[in-house]
N, C-alpha and C positions, 0 to 999 in steps of 0.2 A: 430499490423501489422508491419512487417519488412520493413523498408525503405531502408536500406543498408544491403546486405548480401555478405560477402567475404568468399569463401570456398577454403581452401588449396591453398592460393595465394602465389606465389613466384615471385621475381623479381631479375634477374641476370644482372650484367653489365660486359662487357668485355668478354674475352675468354682465354683459356689456363692458363698460369701462372698468368695472370692479372685478372682472373675471381673473381668477388666480388658478394657474395650473400647478396643483400640489404635487401631482405625479404624472409623468408623461411617457406612455409607451414603454412601461417597465416589464421585462420578462425575467423571471427568476425561478429556479427550481431548487428544492431542498430535499435531499434523500434521507431515508431512514439511516440513523447513525451518524448523520452529518451536522456539524456545528458551523453555522454561517454568521459572521458578524457584519453589521452594516455601519459604515462610518460616513461622515459628511458634515459640512457646516450647519449651523442653525438655519432652519427654513428650507433645508434641502429635500425634505419629504420623508425623512426616516420614520417618524411616528405615524405618518399616513400609511406608509408601507405596512407597518405592523397591524394597524387597525383593519386594513383591507385583507391582510393575510389571515387574520383570525375571524373575519366575518362580522366585525363590529361596525363596519361600514361597507357600502357597496360601491364598486367602481363606476365611473361615468361611461367607460368603455373597457373592453378586454374581459378576460376570464380568470377567475380564481378558483382552483380546484384543490380540495383538501381530502385526502384519502379517497380519491376517485370521485368525490361529490362536488359538482359544480355549484358553488355557493350562490351564484347569481340566479340559478334556476330553482332554488329552494324557497318555500314559503318561510316567513319569519320565524314561526314556531319550530320548524325543522332545523333551520339554521342555528337557532338557539340551542336545541337539543344536541346538535353536532359539536358546538362549541363546548358545552359542558362535558360531553363524553370524550372528546378527542383533543381539545386544545387547552393548554395551561398558560396563564399569563403571569408574568412577574413584572410589576410596575414599580417605578421609582418611589411613588408615594404610597405604596403598600396596599392601601384600600382595605385594611383590616377593619372589622366591625367592632367598635369599642365595647359594646355590651356583651360580646361573646368571648368565651375563653379561647385559648389557642386551638384546642381540640375542636371546639364548636365551629370556629372559623374555617378550619380545614375540612370538617365534615360537610359544611353547607352546600357546596356544589354537588356533592354526591347525593344528599338528601333531596335536593331540587330535582335531581334526575331520577328520583323514585327509589333509590337504595334505602333499605331498612335501616333504622337508626343504629341498631347493634353493629351491623356490618360496616356502616359508614364510620362508626367510632373506631372499630378495629382497623380499617384502612387508614384513618387519620393517625392513629397511633403508629402504624408502620411508617407513614410519611414523615412524621415528626421524628421518629427514630433515625430515619435515613439522613435527615439534615442535622442530627445531633442535638435536638432540643425536646426529647421525649419527656424530660422532667419538668417542662413548662406547660404541659397539657392543660392544667387547671388554672393557669394564670390568664389575666386580662391583658390586652395590649399595653395599658398604661403602667403595668407592673413589669414590663420588659425593657431592655435596652434596645436601641435602634437596630443593632446587629441581630439580636434575638427576634425582633419583630420581622426583619427581613428573612430570616430562616423560616419562620412560620409562614410567611407569604410564599416562599418557595415551596414548602410542604403542600400548601393549598394548590399551587400550580401543578404539582407532580402527583397528587393523590389520584388513585385510579389508573387506568391505562391511557395516559395522555401521550398521544403519538406525536403531537406538535407542541413545542414549548416556545413561547414568544416572550422575550425579555426586553423591556424598554429602560435602558440605563439602570440596570438592577443594582449597581454598586455606587451610584451617584452620591448617596448620603452616608456612605460607610467609610470607616477608616481603612487604610491599605491592607492590614492583616485580615480583617473581616471580609473585604472585597475579594481577596484571593481565595478565601474559603468559599465564597459564593461561586466564583468562577469554577473551582474545583468540582463543586456539586453539579453545576450545569454540564460540565464536561463529562462527568461520570454518567449522567443521565443520557447523553448522546451516545456514549460508548455502550450503554445498555440497549440502544436501539431507537431512541427517540430522535426526531428531527428538531434542531434548535435554531432559531433565528433571533439574533440579539442586536439591538441598537446600542452603540457605545461611542464615547468620544475619547476613550483611553486606549492608546495603542498597546499598552501592556496587557490589557484584557482582551483586545482583539487577537492577540497572539495565541490565545487558547483555542481559537477557531480553526477549522480546517480551511476556510476560505473567507476572504474579506471583500465585501462589495462596497464601492465608493459611490455615493449619490451627490449630485450637484444640480440644483435647479430642477428637481423632480425627475432627473434622468440618471441612469447608471453610466458613469464616465470611466470606470475602471474596475477591475476585479483581479484579485490574486488567483492563481490556479489552485484548485482543491486537490487534496490527496485522494486516492481512489477509495470509493465507498466499499462496504462489506461485500456487496453483490459483485462488484468488479473484481475484488481480490479473489472471490470464490471462483469466478469464471476463469481468471488467469491461472489459478491453482489446477484447474482441470485441463 
């Protein structure tokens, strides 16, 4: 089943002589259980692709559908609710709130979505346990190492039933050992049924993906073939 479907998506910035085509006629589908990596030179449109996929921006033309919902046809409030409920983001700069503990940072998106504090804290605890930092629940970001902060950021992205996980250079500021741990966690989440779309410049991290898409000048110029998704394997078994 397709979790993310982007059809002929373009994003322009500016006008006239200053017009920039950040993304041009991009079509991309990510299925449940599939891990897709996006590679390309700086300025190729990788981050624009992620912001459009998660509804943080709207395309100039084309369609972005997440879990059957056309983001362009939704009001801003409904789009925000869908992001909180179904989309998890892992950013290179983490975006943890300094005044909140690890548990409170992970709880926040669930509380914003109306989940009661007790349930949100329980879910946050499970998410922190999943990424191996349950013992840091009461610590503030400045009391953690960079790798620990990244794990908390991943827990925040995974808390609740996030069907689409978007990661923008999630290992960029980490040492190689911690970076491999982060990739292992993202891979495990995909294997559990989530759809993952990750921007990376590291070939060794892209190797964790089922499929690699290459962007240049806002267009998809190449893609490796993906392995069969869970639904395809089930059909073949029948």
